[in-house]
N, C-alpha and C positions, 0 to 999 in steps of 0.2 A: 080397350078391353081385348085380351087375347082369347083365342078359342078355348073353351073349357072353364073360363073364369066365371065367377058368380054374376048373375044378372042383377039388375037393380031391384027387381021384385024378390029374388032369392035373398039378397043382402038385407032388405028391410025385414024379412021374416027372421033371419038369423040374428040380426042386431037386437031384435026385440027380446031375445032370450039370453043375451050375453050379460054378464055382471057389469055394473057401472065401472068406469075407469077410476083409478085412485086419484084423489085430489092433489096429494103431495108429490113432489119430485118433478122431473122434467116431463114435458109433453111426450106421450108415447107415439110411436110410428103409426101411420094409418092402419087401422085394424083390418080394413077390407083388403089392403095390399098384402098383409101378413096372412090372412086366411086364404087368399088366392094362391099364395106361395105354398101353403100347407096342402091345399087341394091339388096343386100341380104335382107336388112330390108324391102324394098318395096315388094319383092317377098314373104317373109315369113309372114309379118305382125307382127313380134315379137316386143317387146319393144326395144328401143335403147340400154338399159343397157344389153340386152342379145346378143349383137353383138359379134360374135366370135373374139378371140384375133388375129387371122391371119389378120384381117382388121384394126388393131390398136385400139387406145382408142375410145370408143363409142362417147365421147364428140367431137372428131375431125370430125367424120362423121356427127354427128348431127349439129354441127355449120356450116359445109360446106353446108349441105342441107338447113338450115335456111337462110344463106346468099344468096344462089342462087334461093330461092323460090320467084316467082313473087308475088307482092303485089296485083295485080289486080285492078279492079275499086273501090273496097270498102276498100282498105287498109287491115289491119289485121282484120280477122273476129272476131266479138265479142267486138271490141274496141269501145269506146264511139263515136269516130269521124268517125267510119266506116259506120254507118247507116245500117249494115247488122247484122243479128243474127249470133251467133256462128255456124259455120258449114254450112252456106248457101252461095250460090253464088248470085251475083247480077242478077236481072231478065234480060232476053234477050230483045232486042228491040221489038220482036213480042209479048212478054208477058206483056209489059207495056201498061197500058190503056192510051188512048189519053187524054190530058188535056182539060177541059171545058173552053171555052172562056166566059168571063163575060163581 
């Protein structure tokens, strides 16, 4: 276990809330290894391609992160259907101006 990786106790708590693995298809990579890779990337801010080999292929961690990322109220930021500019979040209800009645 590298410095900053999930401890056994932390992994037990996290694993309890994860959805079950699909039964069909090939056996997936070790989930703990993938999550440790995602945490490493979040902690360091390094590019995905710099993910150390001990966490497996960077593409695996990247795709797991993208699949689990919530889309939020705007969908994908910067997309035409989102209505939000790239890198911005939707305004909170307190920031929205009231509509004028006509």
